[in-house]
Backbone as a chain_set.jsonl record, in Angstrom:
{"seq": "MSTKRHSFPERLRQLRQEQDLSQYALADSLNFSRGLLSNYEQGTREPDYDTLIVLASYFDVSTDYLLGITEERTLNKKAKSRVEHITSELVQLQPTTLLDLEKYVEFLRFRDKK", "coords": {"N": [[119.061, 118.237, 119.424], [118.87, 115.982, 116.909], [116.667, 113.744, 115.32], [116.314, 111.07, 113.092], [113.595, 110.828, 111.01], [111.734, 108.169, 110.021], [110.364, 107.036, 106.938], [107.222, 105.822, 105.63], [107.676, 103.939, 103.432], [110.319, 103.074, 104.061], [109.983, 101.962, 106.625], [108.157, 99.877, 106.12], [109.649, 98.21, 104.411], [111.781, 97.606, 106.156], [110.43, 96.201, 108.24], [109.447, 94.008, 106.801], [111.844, 92.821, 105.958], [113.001, 92.222, 108.429], [111.513, 90.05, 109.197], [112.387, 88.285, 107.434], [111.14, 88.043, 104.921], [110.265, 87.789, 101.515], [109.191, 90.13, 98.994], [107.293, 88.874, 97.466], [106.421, 86.761, 99.157], [105.302, 88.168, 101.343], [103.325, 89.668, 100.027], [101.74, 87.577, 99.068], [100.839, 86.484, 101.506], [99.226, 88.538, 102.421], [97.397, 88.786, 100.478], [97.886, 90.62, 98.427], [99.12, 92.189, 95.432], [102.457, 91.592, 94.271], [103.557, 93.713, 92.937], [102.09, 95.915, 93.898], [102.92, 95.982, 96.573], [105.626, 96.474, 96.132], [105.435, 99.042, 95.037], [104.557, 100.427, 97.316], [106.844, 100.173, 98.93], [108.699, 101.538, 97.407], [107.713, 104.035, 97.518], [106.081, 105.108, 95.608], [103.448, 104.808, 95.711], [100.788, 105.145, 98.058], [99.316, 103.505, 100.878], [95.781, 102.893, 101.407], [93.62, 103.668, 104.208], [92.516, 101.331, 105.324], [94.27, 99.368, 104.357], [96.628, 100.197, 105.555], [96.04, 99.638, 108.211], [95.793, 96.859, 108.042], [98.446, 96.161, 107.402], [99.811, 97.136, 109.679], [98.648, 95.527, 111.635], [99.447, 92.995, 110.746], [102.242, 93.103, 111.144], [102.256, 93.607, 113.796], [102.527, 96.215, 114.879], [102.115, 99.704, 115.669], [100.09, 101.965, 113.731], [101.162, 104.491, 113.71], [103.86, 103.958, 114.132], [104.427, 102.543, 111.791], [104.038, 104.551, 109.928], [106.139, 106.158, 110.517], [105.963, 108.071, 112.466], [106.409, 107.705, 115.147], [108.844, 106.153, 117.295], [108.129, 104.114, 118.864], [107.076, 100.865, 118.752], [104.669, 99.524, 119.41], [101.372, 100.201, 120.687], [100.431, 101.467, 123.912], [98.422, 99.71, 126.366], [96.03, 101.139, 126.966], [95.83, 102.988, 124.854], [95.729, 101.167, 122.745], [93.31, 99.87, 123.227], [91.605, 102.003, 122.822], [92.019, 102.532, 120.094], [91.066, 100.122, 119.018], [88.382, 100.372, 119.719], [87.638, 102.649, 118.223], [88.105, 101.674, 115.64], [86.17, 99.646, 115.519], [83.932, 101.226, 115.472], [84.269, 102.566, 113.06], [83.782, 100.663, 111.04], [81.094, 100.612, 110.92], [80.221, 102.83, 109.64], [78.762, 104.629, 106.877], [79.666, 104.195, 103.403], [80.108, 106.665, 102.02], [80.515, 108.393, 104.122], [82.855, 107.342, 105.162], [84.598, 108.011, 103.086], [84.584, 110.805, 103.356], [85.74, 110.962, 105.873], [88.304, 109.918, 105.341], [89.283, 111.97, 103.691], [89.343, 114.051, 105.541], [91.229, 113.107, 107.404], [93.456, 113.044, 105.758], [93.704, 115.8, 105.304], [94.369, 116.599, 107.936], [96.851, 115.307, 108.232], [98.317, 116.695, 106.287], [98.178, 119.288, 107.343], [99.583, 118.923, 109.728], [102.149, 118.539, 108.801], [103.133, 120.988, 108.227]], "CA": [[119.268, 116.846, 119.103], [118.098, 115.64, 115.728], [116.4, 112.323, 115.119], [115.874, 110.791, 111.729], [112.227, 110.341, 110.911], [111.622, 107.154, 108.98], [109.172, 107.138, 106.111], [106.45, 104.592, 105.496], [108.363, 102.929, 102.615], [111.467, 102.519, 104.797], [109.495, 101.122, 107.716], [107.569, 98.666, 105.56], [110.763, 97.375, 103.949], [112.485, 97.155, 107.351], [109.626, 95.18, 108.919], [109.425, 92.827, 105.94], [113.164, 92.194, 105.988], [113.217, 91.67, 109.772], [110.854, 88.748, 109.245], [113.006, 87.506, 106.366], [110.113, 87.795, 103.906], [110.397, 88.431, 100.204], [107.982, 90.871, 98.631], [106.328, 87.878, 96.991], [105.862, 86.036, 100.297], [104.429, 89.077, 102.088], [102.164, 89.965, 99.18], [100.898, 86.38, 99.069], [100.225, 86.373, 102.829], [98.234, 89.597, 102.596], [96.534, 88.787, 99.296], [98.218, 91.801, 97.625], [100.041, 91.865, 94.34], [103.833, 91.953, 94.592], [103.771, 95.046, 92.374], [101.532, 96.906, 94.819], [103.838, 96.041, 97.705], [106.827, 97.139, 95.638], [105.119, 100.472, 94.935], [104.566, 100.971, 98.677], [108.231, 100.242, 99.401], [109.414, 102.55, 96.611], [107.113, 105.337, 97.802], [105.343, 105.611, 94.453], [102.03, 104.662, 96.026], [100.522, 105.094, 99.49], [98.179, 102.636, 101.179], [94.594, 103.512, 101.992], [93.6, 103.464, 105.654], [92.277, 99.916, 105.621], [95.51, 98.643, 104.078], [97.57, 100.586, 106.597], [95.664, 98.874, 109.405], [96.15, 95.454, 107.772], [99.902, 96.042, 107.506], [100.192, 97.319, 111.078], [98.219, 94.318, 112.356], [100.296, 91.885, 110.321], [103.559, 93.228, 111.769], [102.029, 93.882, 115.214], [103.057, 97.531, 115.216], [101.099, 100.746, 115.545], [100.109, 102.674, 112.449], [102.099, 105.601, 113.874], [105.209, 103.429, 113.9], [104.525, 102.209, 110.372], [104.129, 105.814, 109.185], [107.361, 106.874, 110.887], [105.627, 109.168, 113.37], [106.981, 107.39, 116.443], [109.795, 105.048, 117.35], [107.497, 103.066, 119.668], [106.441, 99.923, 117.821], [103.305, 99.16, 119.777], [100.631, 101.122, 121.53], [100.194, 100.974, 125.252], [97.129, 99.028, 126.438], [94.924, 102.104, 126.927], [95.749, 103.489, 123.486], [95.312, 100.059, 121.893], [91.883, 99.693, 123.466], [90.932, 103.143, 122.173], [92.091, 102.302, 118.648], [90.136, 99.034, 118.712], [87.023, 100.924, 119.816], [87.426, 103.521, 117.058], [88.032, 100.803, 114.47], [84.862, 98.986, 115.507], [82.955, 102.252, 115.085], [84.471, 102.91, 111.65], [83.19, 99.681, 110.136], [79.65, 100.816, 110.894], [79.919, 104.052, 108.892], [78.383, 104.522, 105.474], [80.831, 104.394, 102.523], [80.358, 108.089, 101.72], [81.056, 108.977, 105.345], [84.25, 106.909, 105.224], [85.362, 108.846, 102.143], [84.746, 112.11, 104.001], [86.692, 110.782, 106.958], [89.63, 109.794, 104.727], [89.687, 113.313, 103.256], [89.648, 114.83, 106.727], [92.497, 112.608, 107.945], [94.493, 113.533, 104.838], [93.86, 117.217, 105.629], [95.104, 116.699, 109.203], [98.247, 114.937, 107.974], [98.908, 117.81, 105.545], [98.298, 120.393, 108.283], [100.618, 118.612, 110.706], [103.462, 118.585, 108.153], [103.565, 122.387, 108.123]], "C": [[118.336, 116.472, 117.962], [117.885, 114.135, 115.645], [115.882, 112.135, 113.703], [114.461, 110.235, 111.764], [112.156, 109.374, 109.736], [110.324, 107.353, 108.211], [108.467, 105.791, 106.054], [107.173, 103.56, 104.623], [109.54, 102.27, 103.34], [111.01, 101.563, 105.886], [108.927, 99.813, 107.185], [108.67, 97.699, 105.115], [111.513, 96.778, 105.146], [111.72, 96.024, 108.045], [109.587, 93.883, 108.115], [110.751, 92.078, 106.029], [113.482, 91.598, 107.36], [112.589, 90.286, 109.907], [111.34, 87.833, 108.13], [111.979, 87.081, 105.307], [110.487, 88.466, 102.601], [109.131, 89.247, 99.962], [106.9, 89.899, 98.177], [105.635, 87.173, 98.156], [104.901, 86.919, 101.093], [103.168, 89.378, 101.298], [101.198, 88.787, 99.171], [100.157, 86.237, 100.396], [99.082, 87.365, 103.018], [97.224, 89.665, 101.451], [96.651, 90.104, 98.511], [98.974, 91.317, 96.406], [101.444, 92.277, 94.781], [104.138, 93.35, 94.087], [103.256, 96.147, 93.288], [102.466, 97.082, 96.012], [105.13, 96.764, 97.32], [106.6, 98.65, 95.523], [105.099, 101.134, 96.309], [106.005, 101.167, 99.163], [109.054, 101.275, 98.63], [108.863, 103.951, 96.867], [106.359, 105.926, 96.631], [103.838, 105.49, 94.647], [101.882, 104.582, 97.535], [99.31, 104.219, 99.755], [96.974, 103.442, 101.637], [94.575, 103.137, 103.473], [93.383, 102.01, 106.036], [93.55, 99.097, 105.428], [96.563, 98.955, 105.132], [97.3, 99.797, 107.883], [96.027, 97.4, 109.232], [97.651, 95.254, 107.946], [100.371, 96.162, 108.956], [99.816, 96.083, 111.896], [99.117, 93.139, 112.021], [101.642, 91.906, 111.054], [103.479, 93.517, 113.272], [102.734, 95.161, 115.66], [101.908, 98.532, 115.119], [101.178, 101.377, 114.158], [101.058, 103.872, 112.535], [103.537, 105.146, 113.643], [105.415, 103.167, 112.407], [104.689, 103.473, 109.521], [105.377, 106.627, 109.532], [107.125, 108.026, 111.832], [106.272, 108.963, 114.736], [107.979, 106.252, 116.307], [109.237, 103.885, 118.162], [106.735, 102.139, 118.74], [104.986, 99.627, 118.153], [102.684, 100.225, 120.667], [100.558, 100.575, 122.941], [98.76, 100.428, 125.311], [95.951, 99.984, 126.322], [94.736, 102.621, 125.502], [95.261, 102.404, 122.539], [93.813, 99.812, 122.021], [91.085, 100.795, 122.767], [90.906, 102.969, 120.654], [91.123, 101.198, 118.241], [88.69, 99.514, 118.753], [86.71, 101.781, 118.585], [87.274, 102.684, 115.793], [86.678, 100.112, 114.38], [83.76, 99.969, 115.12], [83.054, 102.568, 113.591], [83.765, 101.939, 110.706], [81.673, 99.843, 110.027], [79.248, 102.056, 110.086], [79.54, 103.746, 107.449], [79.612, 104.794, 104.599], [81.129, 105.865, 102.222], [80.935, 108.797, 102.936], [82.524, 108.586, 105.51], [85.126, 107.715, 104.277], [85.602, 110.232, 102.722], [85.79, 112.044, 105.109], [88.119, 110.67, 106.414], [90.156, 111.157, 104.284], [90.092, 114.173, 104.453], [90.988, 114.404, 107.339], [93.653, 113.08, 107.069], [94.765, 115.019, 105.08], [94.68, 117.388, 106.911], [96.576, 116.348, 109.026], [98.979, 116.066, 107.264], [99.159, 118.972, 106.504], [99.444, 120.158, 109.261], [102.026, 118.653, 110.108], [104.007, 120.007, 108.088], [104.352, 122.816, 109.324]], "O": [[117.122, 116.643, 118.073], [118.807, 113.351, 115.872], [115.109, 112.945, 113.192], [114.182, 109.272, 112.478], [112.479, 109.727, 108.602], [109.315, 107.786, 108.77], [109.045, 104.756, 106.387], [107.281, 102.403, 105.029], [109.734, 101.058, 103.246], [111.577, 100.484, 106.054], [109.193, 98.751, 107.747], [108.614, 96.506, 105.416], [111.84, 95.591, 105.15], [112.309, 95.002, 108.395], [109.682, 92.793, 108.678], [110.776, 90.855, 106.16], [114.161, 90.575, 107.444], [113.089, 89.446, 110.656], [110.789, 86.756, 107.905], [111.953, 85.934, 104.863], [110.975, 89.596, 102.596], [108.125, 89.068, 100.648], [105.722, 90.091, 98.478], [104.416, 87.005, 98.15], [103.817, 86.477, 101.473], [102.065, 89.346, 101.845], [99.984, 88.972, 99.258], [98.973, 85.902, 100.409], [98.095, 87.068, 103.69], [96.315, 90.494, 101.458], [95.662, 90.63, 98.003], [99.416, 90.17, 96.354], [101.6, 93.205, 95.574], [104.887, 94.094, 94.721], [103.896, 97.187, 93.44], [102.764, 98.207, 96.412], [105.658, 97.565, 98.092], [107.476, 99.44, 95.872], [105.563, 102.264, 96.463], [106.337, 102.205, 99.736], [110.014, 101.825, 99.17], [109.48, 104.942, 96.476], [106.025, 107.111, 96.642], [103.053, 106.005, 93.85], [102.738, 104.022, 98.219], [98.377, 104.189, 98.952], [97.118, 104.535, 102.186], [95.422, 102.372, 103.933], [94.006, 101.514, 106.976], [93.868, 98.232, 106.245], [97.306, 98.068, 105.552], [98.231, 99.349, 108.553], [96.513, 96.766, 110.168], [98.081, 94.283, 108.569], [101.218, 95.392, 109.408], [100.585, 95.646, 112.752], [99.504, 92.373, 112.904], [102.122, 90.875, 111.524], [104.505, 93.654, 113.938], [103.436, 95.188, 116.671], [100.857, 98.232, 114.552], [102.217, 101.323, 113.499], [101.69, 104.231, 111.542], [104.332, 105.86, 113.032], [106.447, 103.525, 111.838], [105.398, 103.46, 108.515], [105.641, 107.66, 108.916], [107.997, 108.881, 111.991], [106.638, 109.929, 115.406], [107.959, 105.494, 115.338], [109.804, 102.792, 118.153], [105.842, 102.581, 118.018], [104.16, 99.494, 117.25], [103.371, 101.026, 121.301], [100.615, 99.363, 123.148], [97.972, 100.666, 124.395], [94.971, 99.672, 125.646], [93.613, 102.683, 125.003], [94.472, 102.675, 121.633], [93.132, 99.573, 121.024], [90.024, 100.543, 122.197], [89.889, 103.23, 120.01], [90.433, 101.322, 117.229], [87.872, 99.115, 117.924], [85.644, 101.649, 117.983], [86.405, 102.96, 114.967], [86.103, 100.002, 113.297], [82.765, 99.579, 114.508], [82.04, 102.808, 112.935], [83.213, 102.353, 109.686], [81.048, 99.269, 109.135], [78.06, 102.298, 109.875], [79.949, 102.733, 106.883], [80.503, 105.541, 105.005], [82.294, 106.259, 102.176], [81.757, 109.703, 102.795], [83.341, 109.397, 105.946], [86.258, 108.064, 104.614], [86.698, 110.777, 102.595], [86.613, 112.947, 105.263], [89.041, 111.265, 106.972], [91.332, 111.466, 104.476], [91.062, 114.928, 104.387], [91.785, 115.25, 107.743], [94.704, 113.47, 107.576], [95.918, 115.451, 105.064], [95.582, 118.225, 106.965], [97.449, 117.003, 109.595], [100.127, 116.367, 107.591], [100.233, 119.573, 106.482], [100.188, 121.083, 109.586], [103.0, 118.789, 110.848], [105.21, 120.205, 107.914], [104.791, 123.964, 109.397]]}, "num_chains": 1, "name": "protein.A"}
């Protein structure tokens, strides 16, 4: 049984359209440029981790859903609590450590695609 895996650009566009928002309206709400949002929806640019979290929070979905990893829109309570704990820990890290963490997460995403 094959299931279509949605990509981040498709999910972002879908969520925006479900709320009947133009790119301009969403960009204004998030303090983004419309061009940046358009690049995300076209797949010519990917969000950094902070932006991904902002988008997931705005649409009240999990980052996994936004990235097309799962069809479940929200996390269960235990997982949500864990994510909130991890997020609170992340904001306390030094900027260079955050850069290392971003590189490691990118490595894991690459590894998981194989």
